[in-house]
N, C-alpha and C positions, 0 to 999 in steps of 0.2 A: 337438671334433674333427670333421673332414670326411673323406669317403670317396671314393676314386677307384676305379671299377670298370673292369676290362679283360677282354677275351675274346681269347685267342690259341689258334688251332688247336682251337676249340671248348671251351677250358678257361677258366673264370672265376677271376680273383683280384682281391683288394681291397688297396689301400694306405690305411692310416689316417694322416692327416696334419693338422697344425695349419693348413695353408693349401693347399688343393687347386690353386689357380691357380699358385702358385710351384712346387709339386712337379711339375705338368704341364710347366712350362717347363724343368725339369731333364731331362726325358726326352721330347723332341719326337717322336722316332721311334715312340713308343707311341701317338701321337694317332689313327692310323687304326684302332687296336684299342680305343679308348675306348668304353665303354658308358654311355649317358646315362640309365640307370635302375638301381635297386637290384637286386642279385642275391640270391636266396634262399640262406640259410646252408648248406643241404644240397647246394648246387650250386657251392660255392666250392673251388677247388683249394688255395688258401692265402690267408691274410691277412698282410700285411707291415706291421709296427708299429715305428715309430722311437722315438727318445728314451728308450731303455732302457739301463741300465748293464750292460755285458757283461763278465764276468770270465773271462779266459783260464784254462783248466785248467793246473795245475802239473805237466804231463806233456809229454813230447816229442810234436811233431806226428806224425800217422800219414801225412801226405802233405805235400809241398811242391811248388808249381807256380810257374813264372815265365813270364808271358805278356807280351810287348811291354814288358818292363821293370817290370811289375807283379808283385809276389810274393804268393802265397797260401799260408797255412798252414792245415791242416785238423787239428782235434783232435776225438777221439771219446772221451767219458767218461760212463759211466752211461747209455748210450743217447742222449746229447745230442751233436749235432754243432755245433761252434763253428768258424767260418771267420774268419780274419784276413786282410785285404787291405791291402797297403801300396803306396801310389803316391807316390813322392818323399818328402815329409815327412809326408803324411797316412796314418794307419793307422786303419781302421774295422773293425767286426766285425758278424757276424750269427750267430744261434743258432737251432737248430730240433731237433725230434724228429720222426722219420718217422711216428710214430703220432698226431701232432697236425698240424693245418693252420695253425698259427700260427707265424710267423717273427718273431723280435725282433731289432732292430738298434739300434746307438748312433748311427745317422745322424739328423740333425735333420729331414731331408727339406725344408728350406727354405734351406739354405746352397748358393749357386751353385757352390761349389768341390766339392760332392758329386756333381755330375752324372755323371761317369765311373764313380765307385765305385757309385752307385745302379744304373746301367745294368748293370754287371757282377754286382752282387748279385742283381738280379731275373732276369738271364739264368741264373745258376747255380741259384738256387732253383727257377725254372721247370723247368729240366732235371731236377732231382732229383725233384720231385713229379709231373711229367707222365709220367715213366717208369712210375709206378704205374698209369697209365691208357693204356698201350700207345702211347706217343708217344716218338719218338726225335728228338734234336737232332743234326744231322749237319753236316759241313763239305762244302759242295757248291754248285754253281751250277745253277739250274733254269730251263728253258725250257718254256713251256706254249703249247698251241694247241688251241682248240676243246674245252677241258676235260680234255685229256690232257697229261702232262708227261714230260719226260726229265730225269734227274738226273745231272749230270756230276760225277764224283768224281776225286780225285787230290791229290797233295801240292801245297803252295803253289808257284806258279811253273810248274806243268805245263800251264797253258792253259785252265783251266775257264772263266774270265771271257772269254777270247779266243774260245773255241768258242761261247759263248752270244752274243757280239757278232756272230760270223759267221752264226749262225742268224738274228739280227734283220736282218742285211744281205741274206741270200739267200732266206729263207723268208717269204713274205707271210702276215700274219695271226698270227704268233707274237709272244710277248712274254716279257720277263724276269719271273719270279715272285719269285726271291730270288737273290742272288749270293754268299752266304757261309754262312748258317746257317739253312736251312729246317728245317721240322719234318715228320717222317713219322709218320703215325698209322694204326694198324690200326682201321678202323671196325667198328661192331657188325654191319654187314651183310656183313662179310668183305672189303670193298674196301680198298685201300691208297691213301691220299691224302697229298699233300704240301701244306703250308700255308706261306704267307708269315709273316714274323716281324718284330719291331722291330729285328732284328740282321741286317745285310747287308754287313759288312766295310766297305770303302772306297767301295762303290757305294750311293748312297741309294735303295734299293728296298725300301720298307716297305709291302707290299701285303697287305691283309686279304682274301686270296682263297685258293682251293684248287683242286687239279686231281687227277685220278686218275693214278697212276703207271703208266707203260707199261714203263719199263726204267731200270736204272742203267747208266751208261757210265763206266768207269774210263779216264781219259786218260793216254797216254804219248807224249811227244814223239818223233818219228821222221822219217826222210827219206822214208818211204812211208806210204800210208794203208792200214790193214788192220783189219777188224773181226772179233773172235773172241769167241764165246760162252764164258763161264766157267762152271765147274761145281764142285760139292763144296766142299772146303776153300778153294779159290782164290777162289770167289765170296764165301764167308763172310768170309774175311780182308779182301777188298776193301771190304766194307761195314763190318766192325768197325773197321778202322783209320780210317774216316771218321766214326765215331760218338763223341759225347761220353759218356765213361764216368767215374763216380766210382771211381777205382782203389782208394780206401781203404774203399769200401762194398761188401762182398761181396754183399749183397742187390741193390744196384743193378746190379752186374756180371751177376748171375744173370738178372735181368729183361731186361737188354739182350741177352744171348745168346739167351734164349728168343724175344724179339721178332724178332731178326734171322733166326732159323731159320723163324719163322712167315712173315716177309716173303718169304724166298727160296723158299718153297713156291709163291708166287703170282707173283713178279716176277723176270724174268731179269736177269742181270748180264753185261755185255759189256766187253771190253777194246778200246779204240780206239788203235792206234798211228797217229799222225797228223802231218801237216803242217797249219799253219793256213790252209786253203784251202777252196774250194767243194766239192771232191771229198770231203773229210772230212765236211762237212756232209751231203752226199748219202748217205753211208753211214749216218749216224745218223738221217737223216730216215725211213729205212725202218722204224725201230723205233717210231715214234710212231703207234701203232694203238690 
């Protein structure tokens, strides 16, 4: 067996594979996060091991999710979580317990048809385990400049990517950190940082960098530009609805809620009613401090 080591948002994980070169070719967006040296066992978030026979529990799933035509079923039995993912005619599975750092899957890790499923599996598993280490996976677009970042929230189609593009057009020295699924981490020194990830929606932006979060900005399309600071439950709801949460896992939900409260003690949330123009960018530029 061969081992692939990766580091995302400061968290290490390992893929055990019969052929490291082939497995790397299945997940090219992970290449910027590849670590070319062995990671100590006590510093591993999880190990992902394929070629295992996974038996689905003979119970009803506790959760069912459909994303872009791909269906997920989540089973929890005896403290073990089993996830089934079906894409067209392919159905694959992984299994884990949250008190162990080992994830088993029936993926071969060398079949080129497994590329999309492997990506989804790693994204899901990373989100589950990283939550135990004060890390949130959110749906957002992120602009950074001089080590500071603004995080644009909002439902699909509300202009997150457009606003980031406007920033790149009008604000010299800024760059796109991630355009779909960045990672927010509460650091040991009390700072809140946003990290790039191997997942960035339809925009190929897979940057292994981080920046300190200045503010969250929830975008709403409008005929006028207006920036309003949110407080209390409104700011909490804004961030929660943009965060990936395992609805079937009460411990995961509890950790997410606690992290959001901790983040909101340090980072403000704003609502931007906006037109896609330079004036809207000028309003959010004032927040990058």
